[in-house]
VOTOR-412221 format. One record per residue (C-alpha): x, y, z; residue in one letter; residue number from 1. Coordinates in nm, 3 decimals, decimal comma. Example, Ala and Ser with C-alpha at 12.3 -4.5 7.8 and 13.67 -1.06 7.14 Angstrom:
2
+---------+---------+---------+--------+-----+
!      xx !      yy !      zz ! residu ! num !
+---------+---------+---------+--------+-----+
!   1,230 !  -0,450 !   0,780 !      A !   1 !
!   1,367 !  -0,106 !   0,714 !      S !   2 !
+---------+---------+---------+--------+-----+
***
This chain:
451
+---------+---------+---------+--------+-----+
!      xx !      yy !      zz ! residu ! num !
+---------+---------+---------+--------+-----+
!   0,853 !  -4,010 !   3,553 !      M !   1 !
!   0,838 !  -3,789 !   3,862 !      K !   2 !
!   0,933 !  -3,484 !   3,656 !      E !   3 !
!   0,656 !  -3,554 !   3,405 !      K !   4 !
!   0,401 !  -3,599 !   3,684 !      L !   5 !
!   0,500 !  -3,273 !   3,852 !      L !   6 !
!   0,499 !  -3,089 !   3,521 !      R !   7 !
!   0,146 !  -3,209 !   3,449 !      N !   8 !
!   0,030 !  -3,100 !   3,795 !      L !   9 !
!   0,165 !  -2,749 !   3,737 !      V !  10 !
!  -0,005 !  -2,729 !   3,397 !      K !  11 !
!  -0,332 !  -2,862 !   3,537 !      K !  12 !
!  -0,331 !  -2,590 !   3,803 !      A !  13 !
!  -0,255 !  -2,328 !   3,539 !      A !  14 !
!  -0,552 !  -2,448 !   3,332 !      K !  15 !
!  -0,780 !  -2,402 !   3,633 !      V !  16 !
!  -0,636 !  -2,054 !   3,682 !      Y !  17 !
!  -0,696 !  -1,963 !   3,317 !      Y !  18 !
!  -1,054 !  -2,094 !   3,321 !      D !  19 !
!  -1,137 !  -1,887 !   3,627 !      N !  20 !
!  -0,955 !  -1,566 !   3,540 !      I !  21 !
!  -0,938 !  -1,531 !   3,161 !      Y !  22 !
!  -1,186 !  -1,765 !   2,995 !      A !  23 !
!  -1,494 !  -1,544 !   3,028 !      K !  24 !
!  -1,531 !  -1,308 !   2,733 !      K !  25 !
!  -1,595 !  -0,946 !   2,818 !      K !  26 !
!  -1,809 !  -0,721 !   2,603 !      E !  27 !
!  -1,596 !  -0,461 !   2,427 !      L !  28 !
!  -1,711 !  -0,103 !   2,487 !      K !  29 !
!  -1,426 !   0,028 !   2,273 !      Y !  30 !
!  -1,355 !  -0,169 !   1,954 !      L !  31 !
!  -0,978 !  -0,164 !   1,905 !      P !  32 !
!  -0,844 !  -0,181 !   1,550 !      P !  33 !
!  -0,631 !  -0,484 !   1,632 !      S !  34 !
!  -0,572 !  -0,736 !   1,907 !      G !  35 !
!  -0,474 !  -1,087 !   2,007 !      K !  36 !
!  -0,669 !  -1,401 !   2,093 !      L !  37 !
!  -0,495 !  -1,616 !   2,353 !      L !  38 !
!  -0,629 !  -1,935 !   2,511 !      G !  39 !
!  -0,516 !  -2,178 !   2,779 !      S !  40 !
!  -0,300 !  -2,356 !   2,519 !      E !  41 !
!  -0,065 !  -2,059 !   2,496 !      E !  42 !
!  -0,040 !  -2,031 !   2,874 !      L !  43 !
!   0,034 !  -2,403 !   2,918 !      L !  44 !
!   0,297 !  -2,399 !   2,644 !      N !  45 !
!   0,467 !  -2,099 !   2,803 !      M !  46 !
!   0,468 !  -2,273 !   3,144 !      I !  47 !
!   0,607 !  -2,586 !   2,978 !      D !  48 !
!   0,891 !  -2,378 !   2,834 !      A !  49 !
!   0,950 !  -2,212 !   3,173 !      S !  50 !
!   0,984 !  -2,550 !   3,343 !      L !  51 !
!   1,263 !  -2,638 !   3,099 !      D !  52 !
!   1,467 !  -2,350 !   3,250 !      M !  53 !
!   1,640 !  -2,314 !   2,912 !      W !  54 !
!   1,574 !  -1,939 !   2,863 !      L !  55 !
!   1,706 !  -1,882 !   2,507 !      T !  56 !
!   1,599 !  -2,057 !   2,184 !      T !  57 !
!   1,554 !  -2,429 !   2,236 !      G !  58 !
!   1,322 !  -2,715 !   2,156 !      R !  59 !
!   1,011 !  -2,499 !   2,118 !      F !  60 !
!   1,190 !  -2,266 !   1,878 !      N !  61 !
!   1,323 !  -2,554 !   1,671 !      N !  62 !
!   0,975 !  -2,699 !   1,648 !      E !  63 !
!   0,820 !  -2,364 !   1,556 !      F !  64 !
!   1,072 !  -2,300 !   1,279 !      E !  65 !
!   1,005 !  -2,647 !   1,139 !      E !  66 !
!   0,624 !  -2,619 !   1,166 !      E !  67 !
!   0,606 !  -2,264 !   1,026 !      F !  68 !
!   0,818 !  -2,364 !   0,727 !      A !  69 !
!   0,589 !  -2,663 !   0,676 !      K !  70 !
!   0,280 !  -2,442 !   0,708 !      Y !  71 !
!   0,409 !  -2,208 !   0,436 !      L !  72 !
!   0,556 !  -2,481 !   0,218 !      G !  73 !
!   0,910 !  -2,337 !   0,224 !      V !  74 !
!   1,243 !  -2,504 !   0,294 !      K !  75 !
!   1,385 !  -2,268 !   0,555 !      H !  76 !
!   1,251 !  -2,057 !   0,841 !      C !  77 !
!   1,444 !  -1,855 !   1,100 !      L !  78 !
!   1,274 !  -1,682 !   1,390 !      T !  79 !
!   1,381 !  -1,332 !   1,492 !      V !  80 !
!   1,271 !  -1,096 !   1,769 !      N !  81 !
!   1,036 !  -0,882 !   1,554 !      S !  82 !
!   0,905 !  -0,826 !   1,203 !      G !  83 !
!   1,125 !  -0,518 !   1,189 !      S !  84 !
!   1,430 !  -0,734 !   1,262 !      S !  85 !
!   1,309 !  -0,976 !   0,996 !      A !  86 !
!   1,330 !  -0,694 !   0,739 !      N !  87 !
!   1,674 !  -0,595 !   0,866 !      L !  88 !
!   1,804 !  -0,953 !   0,847 !      V !  89 !
!   1,651 !  -1,009 !   0,503 !      A !  90 !
!   1,807 !  -0,704 !   0,342 !      L !  91 !
!   2,136 !  -0,742 !   0,532 !      S !  92 !
!   2,169 !  -1,092 !   0,387 !      A !  93 !
!   2,168 !  -0,949 !   0,034 !      L !  94 !
!   2,474 !  -0,736 !   0,120 !      T !  95 !
!   2,685 !  -1,046 !   0,196 !      S !  96 !
!   3,008 !  -1,100 !   0,003 !      Y !  97 !
!   2,911 !  -1,466 !  -0,013 !      K !  98 !
!   2,661 !  -1,379 !  -0,290 !      L !  99 !
!   2,942 !  -1,290 !  -0,531 !      G ! 100 !
!   2,820 !  -1,088 !  -0,832 !      D ! 101 !
!   2,473 !  -1,056 !  -0,680 !      R ! 102 !
!   2,597 !  -0,885 !  -0,364 !      Q ! 103 !
!   2,409 !  -0,562 !  -0,297 !      V ! 104 !
!   2,659 !  -0,283 !  -0,222 !      K ! 105 !
!   2,644 !   0,063 !  -0,069 !      K ! 106 !
!   2,487 !   0,312 !  -0,309 !      G ! 107 !
!   2,275 !   0,046 !  -0,482 !      D ! 108 !
!   1,904 !   0,117 !  -0,513 !      E ! 109 !
!   1,603 !  -0,051 !  -0,354 !      V ! 110 !
!   1,254 !   0,016 !  -0,492 !      I ! 111 !
!   0,976 !   0,062 !  -0,236 !      S ! 112 !
!   0,685 !   0,292 !  -0,146 !      V ! 113 !
!   0,646 !   0,583 !   0,096 !      A ! 114 !
!   0,296 !   0,482 !   0,213 !      A ! 115 !
!   0,378 !   0,208 !   0,458 !      G ! 116 !
!   0,548 !   0,108 !   0,782 !      F ! 117 !
!   0,889 !   0,266 !   0,860 !      P ! 118 !
!   1,078 !  -0,058 !   0,916 !      T ! 119 !
!   1,023 !  -0,169 !   0,559 !      T ! 120 !
!   1,230 !   0,137 !   0,463 !      I ! 121 !
!   1,470 !   0,185 !   0,755 !      N ! 122 !
!   1,704 !  -0,110 !   0,673 !      P ! 123 !
!   1,759 !   0,036 !   0,325 !      I ! 124 !
!   1,895 !   0,355 !   0,476 !      I ! 125 !
!   2,083 !   0,187 !   0,762 !      M ! 126 !
!   2,273 !  -0,033 !   0,515 !      L ! 127 !
!   2,385 !   0,261 !   0,300 !      G ! 128 !
!   2,149 !   0,181 !   0,014 !      L ! 129 !
!   1,928 !   0,428 !  -0,174 !      V ! 130 !
!   1,550 !   0,397 !  -0,142 !      P ! 131 !
!   1,359 !   0,469 !  -0,462 !      V ! 132 !
!   1,002 !   0,572 !  -0,386 !      F ! 133 !
!   0,725 !   0,487 !  -0,632 !      V ! 134 !
!   0,365 !   0,605 !  -0,602 !      D ! 135 !
!   0,074 !   0,387 !  -0,489 !      C ! 136 !
!  -0,271 !   0,313 !  -0,626 !      E ! 137 !
!  -0,549 !   0,472 !  -0,422 !      I ! 138 !
!  -0,789 !   0,175 !  -0,428 !      G ! 139 !
!  -0,540 !  -0,096 !  -0,330 !      T ! 140 !
!  -0,291 !   0,127 !  -0,144 !      C ! 141 !
!  -0,022 !  -0,090 !  -0,307 !      N ! 142 !
!   0,255 !   0,007 !  -0,547 !      I ! 143 !
!   0,144 !   0,132 !  -0,889 !      D ! 144 !
!   0,332 !  -0,098 !  -1,127 !      V ! 145 !
!   0,213 !   0,075 !  -1,448 !      S ! 146 !
!   0,531 !   0,286 !  -1,487 !      H ! 147 !
!   0,762 !   0,089 !  -1,261 !      L ! 148 !
!   0,998 !  -0,037 !  -1,530 !      E ! 149 !
!   1,116 !   0,310 !  -1,630 !      K ! 150 !
!   1,229 !   0,375 !  -1,271 !      Y ! 151 !
!   1,472 !   0,081 !  -1,280 !      I ! 152 !
!   1,835 !   0,181 !  -1,337 !      T ! 153 !
!   2,162 !  -0,016 !  -1,356 !      P ! 154 !
!   2,200 !   0,055 !  -0,982 !      K ! 155 !
!   1,864 !  -0,103 !  -0,895 !      T ! 156 !
!   1,924 !  -0,433 !  -0,717 !      K ! 157 !
!   1,621 !  -0,502 !  -0,493 !      V ! 158 !
!   1,245 !  -0,456 !  -0,480 !      I ! 159 !
!   1,128 !  -0,455 !  -0,118 !      M ! 160 !
!   0,755 !  -0,410 !  -0,065 !      L ! 161 !
!   0,487 !  -0,491 !   0,190 !      A ! 162 !
!   0,146 !  -0,632 !   0,097 !      H ! 163 !
!  -0,049 !  -0,336 !   0,233 !      T ! 164 !
!  -0,289 !  -0,441 !   0,510 !      M ! 165 !
!  -0,289 !  -0,795 !   0,371 !      G ! 166 !
!  -0,395 !  -0,681 !   0,023 !      N ! 167 !
!  -0,162 !  -0,838 !  -0,233 !      V ! 168 !
!   0,023 !  -0,625 !  -0,490 !      Y ! 169 !
!   0,068 !  -0,724 !  -0,855 !      N ! 170 !
!   0,324 !  -0,999 !  -0,805 !      L ! 171 !
!   0,301 !  -1,110 !  -1,166 !      E ! 172 !
!   0,442 !  -0,777 !  -1,291 !      K ! 173 !
!   0,693 !  -0,750 !  -1,004 !      I ! 174 !
!   0,825 !  -1,102 !  -1,071 !      Q ! 175 !
!   0,849 !  -1,029 !  -1,443 !      E ! 176 !
!   1,066 !  -0,722 !  -1,375 !      L ! 177 !
!   1,280 !  -0,904 !  -1,118 !      C ! 178 !
!   1,352 !  -1,178 !  -1,369 !      K ! 179 !
!   1,421 !  -0,935 !  -1,655 !      K ! 180 !
!   1,662 !  -0,717 !  -1,456 !      Y ! 181 !
!   1,801 !  -0,983 !  -1,218 !      N ! 182 !
!   1,660 !  -0,813 !  -0,909 !      L ! 183 !
!   1,609 !  -0,956 !  -0,561 !      W ! 184 !
!   1,253 !  -0,954 !  -0,426 !      L ! 185 !
!   1,184 !  -0,923 !  -0,052 !      I ! 186 !
!   0,819 !  -0,966 !   0,040 !      E ! 187 !
!   0,734 !  -0,789 !   0,363 !      D ! 188 !
!   0,449 !  -1,022 !   0,458 !      N ! 189 !
!   0,410 !  -0,896 !   0,815 !      C ! 190 !
!   0,052 !  -0,784 !   0,750 !      D ! 191 !
!  -0,047 !  -1,063 !   0,512 !      A ! 192 !
!  -0,008 !  -1,411 !   0,663 !      L ! 193 !
!  -0,236 !  -1,644 !   0,468 !      G ! 194 !
!  -0,276 !  -1,420 !   0,163 !      A ! 195 !
!  -0,236 !  -1,583 !  -0,178 !      R ! 196 !
!  -0,144 !  -1,480 !  -0,530 !      Y ! 197 !
!  -0,252 !  -1,725 !  -0,800 !      K ! 198 !
!  -0,308 !  -1,980 !  -0,519 !      S ! 199 !
!   0,049 !  -1,946 !  -0,383 !      K ! 200 !
!   0,103 !  -1,807 !  -0,033 !      L ! 201 !
!   0,255 !  -1,461 !  -0,023 !      T ! 202 !
!   0,583 !  -1,440 !   0,161 !      G ! 203 !
!   0,696 !  -1,754 !  -0,024 !      T ! 204 !
!   0,704 !  -1,607 !  -0,376 !      I ! 205 !
!   0,999 !  -1,368 !  -0,348 !      G ! 206 !
!   1,357 !  -1,458 !  -0,263 !      D ! 207 !
!   1,288 !  -1,384 !   0,105 !      I ! 208 !
!   0,965 !  -1,336 !   0,298 !      G ! 209 !
!   0,935 !  -1,160 !   0,633 !      T ! 210 !
!   0,670 !  -1,206 !   0,905 !      F ! 211 !
!   0,573 !  -1,036 !   1,231 !      S ! 212 !
!   0,426 !  -1,199 !   1,540 !      F ! 213 !
!   0,349 !  -0,878 !   1,729 !      Y ! 214 !
!   0,015 !  -0,892 !   1,919 !      P ! 215 !
!  -0,164 !  -0,698 !   1,645 !      A ! 216 !
!  -0,077 !  -0,956 !   1,380 !      H ! 217 !
!  -0,236 !  -1,279 !   1,262 !      F ! 218 !
!  -0,058 !  -1,497 !   1,516 !      I ! 219 !
!   0,147 !  -1,364 !   1,804 !      T ! 220 !
!   0,442 !  -1,444 !   2,026 !      M ! 221 !
!   0,411 !  -1,110 !   2,206 !      G ! 222 !
!   0,720 !  -0,993 !   2,023 !      E ! 223 !
!   0,872 !  -1,193 !   1,740 !      G ! 224 !
!   0,906 !  -1,245 !   1,368 !      G ! 225 !
!   1,052 !  -1,473 !   1,104 !      A ! 226 !
!   1,238 !  -1,479 !   0,775 !      V ! 227 !
!   1,175 !  -1,756 !   0,524 !      V ! 228 !
!   1,341 !  -1,864 !   0,200 !      T ! 229 !
!   1,389 !  -2,161 !  -0,030 !      N ! 230 !
!   1,754 !  -2,069 !  -0,093 !      D ! 231 !
!   1,996 !  -2,259 !   0,137 !      P ! 232 !
!   2,273 !  -2,000 !   0,092 !      L ! 233 !
!   2,043 !  -1,711 !   0,183 !      L ! 234 !
!   1,925 !  -1,908 !   0,484 !      N ! 235 !
!   2,282 !  -1,964 !   0,601 !      K ! 236 !
!   2,366 !  -1,596 !   0,556 !      I ! 237 !
!   2,052 !  -1,480 !   0,736 !      M ! 238 !
!   2,129 !  -1,712 !   1,026 !      K ! 239 !
!   2,473 !  -1,555 !   1,050 !      S ! 240 !
!   2,330 !  -1,202 !   1,064 !      F ! 241 !
!   2,072 !  -1,312 !   1,322 !      R ! 242 !
!   2,331 !  -1,489 !   1,540 !      D ! 243 !
!   2,593 !  -1,215 !   1,604 !      W ! 244 !
!   2,734 !  -1,246 !   1,251 !      G ! 245 !
!   2,909 !  -1,571 !   1,337 !      R ! 246 !
!   3,017 !  -1,822 !   1,076 !      D ! 247 !
!   2,944 !  -2,126 !   1,295 !      C ! 248 !
!   2,606 !  -2,294 !   1,251 !      W ! 249 !
!   2,599 !  -2,501 !   1,572 !      C ! 250 !
!   2,274 !  -2,479 !   1,770 !      E ! 251 !
!   2,292 !  -2,318 !   2,118 !      P ! 252 !
!   2,434 !  -2,566 !   2,366 !      G ! 253 !
!   2,603 !  -2,774 !   2,091 !      H ! 254 !
!   2,968 !  -2,769 !   1,985 !      D ! 255 !
!   3,166 !  -2,901 !   1,687 !      N ! 256 !
!   2,867 !  -3,012 !   1,477 !      T ! 257 !
!   3,089 !  -2,979 !   1,168 !      C ! 258 !
!   3,363 !  -3,197 !   1,325 !      N ! 259 !
!   3,629 !  -2,946 !   1,216 !      C ! 260 !
!   3,593 !  -2,674 !   1,480 !      R ! 261 !
!   3,971 !  -2,626 !   1,519 !      F ! 262 !
!   4,085 !  -2,729 !   1,170 !      E ! 263 !
!   3,997 !  -2,436 !   0,939 !      Q ! 264 !
!   4,142 !  -2,111 !   0,808 !      Q ! 265 !
!   3,931 !  -1,793 !   0,824 !      F ! 266 !
!   4,033 !  -1,445 !   0,715 !      G ! 267 !
!   4,369 !  -1,355 !   0,860 !      K ! 268 !
!   4,308 !  -1,540 !   1,187 !      L ! 269 !
!   4,553 !  -1,807 !   1,305 !      P ! 270 !
!   4,485 !  -2,147 !   1,151 !      F ! 271 !
!   4,251 !  -2,350 !   1,368 !      G ! 272 !
!   4,096 !  -2,049 !   1,544 !      Y ! 273 !
!   3,780 !  -2,171 !   1,723 !      D ! 274 !
!   3,503 !  -2,169 !   1,461 !      H ! 275 !
!   3,248 !  -2,075 !   1,729 !      K ! 276 !
!   3,421 !  -1,736 !   1,746 !      Y ! 277 !
!   3,461 !  -1,666 !   1,376 !      V ! 278 !
!   3,243 !  -1,381 !   1,247 !      Y ! 279 !
!   3,173 !  -1,362 !   0,874 !      S ! 280 !
!   2,923 !  -1,073 !   0,887 !      H ! 281 !
!   2,854 !  -0,758 !   1,087 !      L ! 282 !
!   2,560 !  -0,916 !   1,264 !      G ! 283 !
!   2,336 !  -0,884 !   1,567 !      Y ! 284 !
!   2,171 !  -1,103 !   1,829 !      N ! 285 !
!   1,808 !  -1,111 !   1,712 !      L ! 286 !
!   1,696 !  -1,449 !   1,846 !      K ! 287 !
!   1,373 !  -1,508 !   2,039 !      I ! 288 !
!   1,325 !  -1,694 !   2,366 !      T ! 289 !
!   1,171 !  -2,039 !   2,392 !      D ! 290 !
!   0,875 !  -1,885 !   2,579 !      W ! 291 !
!   0,788 !  -1,687 !   2,266 !      Q ! 292 !
!   0,825 !  -1,989 !   2,042 !      A ! 293 !
!   0,602 !  -2,190 !   2,275 !      A ! 294 !
!   0,326 !  -1,931 !   2,243 !      I ! 295 !
!   0,378 !  -1,922 !   1,866 !      G ! 296 !
!   0,335 !  -2,298 !   1,838 !      L ! 297 !
!  -0,006 !  -2,281 !   2,006 !      A ! 298 !
!  -0,105 !  -1,984 !   1,790 !      Q ! 299 !
!   0,008 !  -2,153 !   1,467 !      L ! 300 !
!  -0,248 !  -2,429 !   1,522 !      K ! 301 !
!  -0,516 !  -2,158 !   1,516 !      K ! 302 !
!  -0,378 !  -1,959 !   1,223 !      A ! 303 !
!  -0,622 !  -2,086 !   0,960 !      N ! 304 !
!  -0,925 !  -2,009 !   1,178 !      S ! 305 !
!  -0,788 !  -1,661 !   1,256 !      F ! 306 !
!  -0,730 !  -1,588 !   0,887 !      I ! 307 !
!  -1,074 !  -1,716 !   0,789 !      Q ! 308 !
!  -1,243 !  -1,506 !   1,059 !      K ! 309 !
!  -1,062 !  -1,194 !   0,936 !      R ! 310 !
!  -1,186 !  -1,263 !   0,582 !      R ! 311 !
!  -1,541 !  -1,315 !   0,707 !      E ! 312 !
!  -1,528 !  -0,994 !   0,908 !      N ! 313 !
!  -1,389 !  -0,802 !   0,611 !      F ! 314 !
!  -1,665 !  -0,928 !   0,380 !      N ! 315 !
!  -1,931 !  -0,853 !   0,640 !      Y ! 316 !
!  -1,815 !  -0,495 !   0,693 !      L ! 317 !
!  -1,763 !  -0,440 !   0,320 !      Y ! 318 !
!  -2,126 !  -0,535 !   0,258 !      Q ! 319 !
!  -2,243 !  -0,309 !   0,541 !      K ! 320 !
!  -2,056 !  -0,009 !   0,398 !      L ! 321 !
!  -2,122 !  -0,074 !   0,029 !      S ! 322 !
!  -2,407 !   0,182 !   0,020 !      D ! 323 !
!  -2,161 !   0,461 !   0,106 !      L ! 324 !
!  -1,948 !   0,444 !  -0,208 !      T ! 325 !
!  -2,060 !   0,793 !  -0,311 !      D ! 326 !
!  -1,839 !   0,912 !  -0,026 !      Y ! 327 !
!  -1,597 !   0,629 !   0,052 !      L ! 328 !
!  -1,349 !   0,428 !  -0,156 !      I ! 329 !
!  -1,355 !   0,073 !  -0,025 !      L ! 330 !
!  -1,059 !  -0,165 !  -0,076 !      P ! 331 !
!  -0,992 !  -0,289 !  -0,429 !      E ! 332 !
!  -0,835 !  -0,628 !  -0,499 !      I ! 333 !
!  -0,604 !  -0,754 !  -0,776 !      D ! 334 !
!  -0,781 !  -1,013 !  -0,991 !      K ! 335 !
!  -0,517 !  -1,277 !  -0,909 !      N ! 336 !
!  -0,511 !  -1,211 !  -0,535 !      A ! 337 !
!  -0,680 !  -1,357 !  -0,231 !      Q ! 338 !
!  -0,602 !  -1,109 !   0,047 !      P ! 339 !
!  -0,564 !  -1,193 !   0,413 !      S ! 340 !
!  -0,692 !  -0,879 !   0,579 !      W ! 341 !
!  -0,503 !  -0,709 !   0,859 !      F ! 342 !
!  -0,759 !  -0,428 !   0,883 !      G ! 343 !
!  -1,034 !  -0,257 !   0,685 !      F ! 344 !
!  -0,908 !   0,038 !   0,482 !      L ! 345 !
!  -1,141 !   0,333 !   0,424 !      I ! 346 !
!  -1,051 !   0,617 !   0,188 !      T ! 347 !
!  -1,258 !   0,933 !   0,158 !      L ! 348 !
!  -1,348 !   1,052 !  -0,191 !      K ! 349 !
!  -1,211 !   1,388 !  -0,295 !      E ! 350 !
!  -1,550 !   1,560 !  -0,315 !      N ! 351 !
!  -1,649 !   1,476 !   0,045 !      C ! 352 !
!  -1,791 !   1,754 !   0,259 !      S ! 353 !
!  -1,598 !   1,617 !   0,558 !      F ! 354 !
!  -1,236 !   1,534 !   0,630 !      T ! 355 !
!  -1,061 !   1,221 !   0,749 !      K ! 356 !
!  -0,976 !   1,404 !   1,070 !      Q ! 357 !
!  -1,345 !   1,479 !   1,132 !      N ! 358 !
!  -1,441 !   1,118 !   1,073 !      M ! 359 !
!  -1,161 !   0,962 !   1,279 !      V ! 360 !
!  -1,232 !   1,186 !   1,575 !      E ! 361 !
!  -1,603 !   1,100 !   1,560 !      Y ! 362 !
!  -1,534 !   0,727 !   1,544 !      L ! 363 !
!  -1,289 !   0,739 !   1,833 !      E ! 364 !
!  -1,533 !   0,943 !   2,042 !      K ! 365 !
!  -1,800 !   0,678 !   1,977 !      N ! 366 !
!  -1,589 !   0,375 !   2,068 !      G ! 367 !
!  -1,450 !   0,272 !   1,728 !      I ! 368 !
!  -1,072 !   0,245 !   1,723 !      G ! 369 !
!  -0,893 !   0,378 !   1,416 !      T ! 370 !
!  -0,541 !   0,378 !   1,278 !      R ! 371 !
!  -0,359 !   0,566 !   1,004 !      Q ! 372 !
!  -0,204 !   0,380 !   0,714 !      L ! 373 !
!   0,115 !   0,379 !   0,919 !      F ! 374 !
!   0,357 !   0,656 !   0,814 !      A ! 375 !
!   0,119 !   0,804 !   0,553 !      G ! 376 !
!   0,393 !   0,958 !   0,342 !      N ! 377 !
!   0,718 !   0,869 !   0,516 !      I ! 378 !
!   0,903 !   1,144 !   0,330 !      L ! 379 !
!   0,706 !   1,396 !   0,539 !      R ! 380 !
!   0,793 !   1,227 !   0,870 !      Q ! 381 !
!   1,044 !   1,397 !   1,108 !      P ! 382 !
!   1,283 !   1,102 !   1,059 !      S ! 383 !
!   1,326 !   1,216 !   0,697 !      F ! 384 !
!   1,271 !   1,591 !   0,727 !      V ! 385 !
!   1,527 !   1,625 !   1,007 !      E ! 386 !
!   1,792 !   1,397 !   0,853 !      N ! 387 !
!   1,995 !   1,406 !   0,533 !      K ! 388 !
!   1,891 !   1,083 !   0,362 !      I ! 389 !
!   1,982 !   1,015 !   0,000 !      S ! 390 !
!   1,685 !   0,895 !  -0,206 !      L ! 391 !
!   1,516 !   0,902 !  -0,541 !      R ! 392 !
!   1,148 !   0,959 !  -0,627 !      I ! 393 !
!   1,041 !   0,771 !  -0,940 !      N ! 394 !
!   1,311 !   0,850 !  -1,200 !      D ! 395 !
!   1,445 !   1,166 !  -1,036 !      S ! 396 !
!   1,807 !   1,247 !  -0,974 !      E ! 397 !
!   1,950 !   1,179 !  -0,629 !      L ! 398 !
!   1,773 !   1,392 !  -0,368 !      L ! 399 !
!   1,831 !   1,471 !  -0,001 !      Q ! 400 !
!   1,535 !   1,416 !   0,232 !      S ! 401 !
!   1,592 !   1,734 !   0,435 !      N ! 402 !
!   1,581 !   1,943 !   0,117 !      E ! 403 !
!   1,258 !   1,809 !  -0,033 !      L ! 404 !
!   1,001 !   2,070 !  -0,137 !      T ! 405 !
!   0,629 !   2,052 !  -0,207 !      E ! 406 !
!   0,718 !   2,004 !  -0,573 !      E ! 407 !
!   0,900 !   1,686 !  -0,482 !      H ! 408 !
!   0,608 !   1,557 !  -0,273 !      Y ! 409 !
!   0,379 !   1,620 !  -0,571 !      K ! 410 !
!   0,572 !   1,348 !  -0,755 !      M ! 411 !
!   0,385 !   1,102 !  -0,531 !      L ! 412 !
!   0,029 !   1,242 !  -0,555 !      P ! 413 !
!  -0,152 !   0,921 !  -0,455 !      N ! 414 !
!   0,076 !   0,872 !  -0,156 !      T ! 415 !
!  -0,017 !   1,217 !  -0,031 !      D ! 416 !
!  -0,383 !   1,144 !  -0,103 !      Y ! 417 !
!  -0,364 !   0,828 !   0,109 !      I ! 418 !
!  -0,194 !   1,025 !   0,387 !      M ! 419 !
!  -0,476 !   1,280 !   0,387 !      N ! 420 !
!  -0,778 !   1,060 !   0,313 !      H ! 421 !
!  -0,715 !   0,699 !   0,429 !      T ! 422 !
!  -0,747 !   0,525 !   0,766 !      F ! 423 !
!  -0,851 !   0,179 !   0,885 !      W ! 424 !
!  -1,070 !   0,008 !   1,141 !      V ! 425 !
!  -1,054 !  -0,334 !   1,302 !      G ! 426 !
!  -1,173 !  -0,671 !   1,175 !      I ! 427 !
!  -0,952 !  -0,897 !   1,388 !      F ! 428 !
!  -1,094 !  -1,233 !   1,503 !      P ! 429 !
!  -1,219 !  -1,124 !   1,846 !      A ! 430 !
!  -1,469 !  -0,887 !   1,682 !      L ! 431 !
!  -1,818 !  -1,025 !   1,629 !      T ! 432 !
!  -2,085 !  -0,933 !   1,376 !      S ! 433 !
!  -2,246 !  -0,728 !   1,653 !      K ! 434 !
!  -1,921 !  -0,533 !   1,691 !      D ! 435 !
!  -1,901 !  -0,476 !   1,317 !      L ! 436 !
!  -2,264 !  -0,364 !   1,314 !      D ! 437 !
!  -2,162 !  -0,098 !   1,565 !      K ! 438 !
!  -1,872 !   0,008 !   1,343 !      T ! 439 !
!  -2,106 !   0,035 !   1,045 !      S ! 440 !
!  -2,373 !   0,223 !   1,240 !      E ! 441 !
!  -2,128 !   0,484 !   1,370 !      V ! 442 !
!  -1,983 !   0,538 !   1,021 !      I ! 443 !
!  -2,333 !   0,574 !   0,873 !      H ! 444 !
!  -2,433 !   0,816 !   1,148 !      E ! 445 !
!  -2,130 !   1,033 !   1,078 !      F ! 446 !
!  -2,181 !   1,038 !   0,700 !      V ! 447 !
!  -2,553 !   1,110 !   0,733 !      K ! 448 !
!  -2,492 !   1,405 !   0,964 !      S ! 449 !
!  -2,215 !   1,553 !   0,745 !      N ! 450 !
!  -2,352 !   1,539 !   0,390 !      V ! 451 !
+---------+---------+---------+--------+-----+
***
């Protein structure tokens, strides 16, 4: 009783602090492309977790995993320390010997795209697999599925793709090919929380979905991410990779949940070797703290309002810029998709009298934050040019990244076009219609003065 009273006093004081220091909204002179919205609820939850003095994953994490799974309508959710780690855990799980004939092995191929974020691709290379790069569509900036089937070989085992900026790719065709060729599908949903395809939430449609809770994303923990699945075996394997690679599934602070901790045989260890120290995979420690989970719980309650505000901001800005389609390609949407927008993509038409560089510099100079579509063409990045990475482009033979020529890059013409002509501006929930009016006005001013 005394503990509860003292805890409430601390939280009450923190609420007063928040109301006096952070509650007043400041007018934004520079409109960033992304950002977070935190209230007193997040602060009080974090203080609550601090007063537990637990430090690692605990009751807040358990509750977040349960509530996030419920929110998505999936059976299993595991938190990790970033969306990048979520991708690493997801793909690592598919390399487990516990999957039998469906185990993904070194040298097997993973289909993806080069116009995206590096950590959708990096796990493929780190695990000794071969990335197969397919070109994108310019309007959606998602994978072009029209010729995808002919790029599938007997070595293809996984399709691993992100829904670009919250715009959903053609899941109907992707699922059809996965079923036909018995492929795994990992949905990188880090930029698409709340998006739907044929009314079903993305990130729940593939075998595994990954999420990011970085401050730029839909909900935040500061740092953090999650992997979700409906497959209990995949969930068990992913938990092993997340938790040092261990075979034991006891929660932190709990022992002998299985009631046979010293009564089993593993590998070539002595019989009865402590199950808490049996490692079935080459894993990592990728858990979050309870502070992060506490913030995430408060944010999750606001997720629907954040997603709705992003959609409203996207529609508002789209309408404002719709008179510039002689010069700009605005985002295109699959007929079966309901995107959840991370940002507003703008692509310059080929016949423009100005360049993306000109436009971006003008916007930045006038207080409008911009971002590239991440790596642009990742094959042109130093991480590929300066390293010998085995890969394929479309249906090519095996290539080495440090030996690629302009002729090879021309095999992905739309990817290069996106690199040279596409950028994005912010529509995150903190931005108001007045802010978006400013974005529109500055873009119109630039176009008017350059055509």
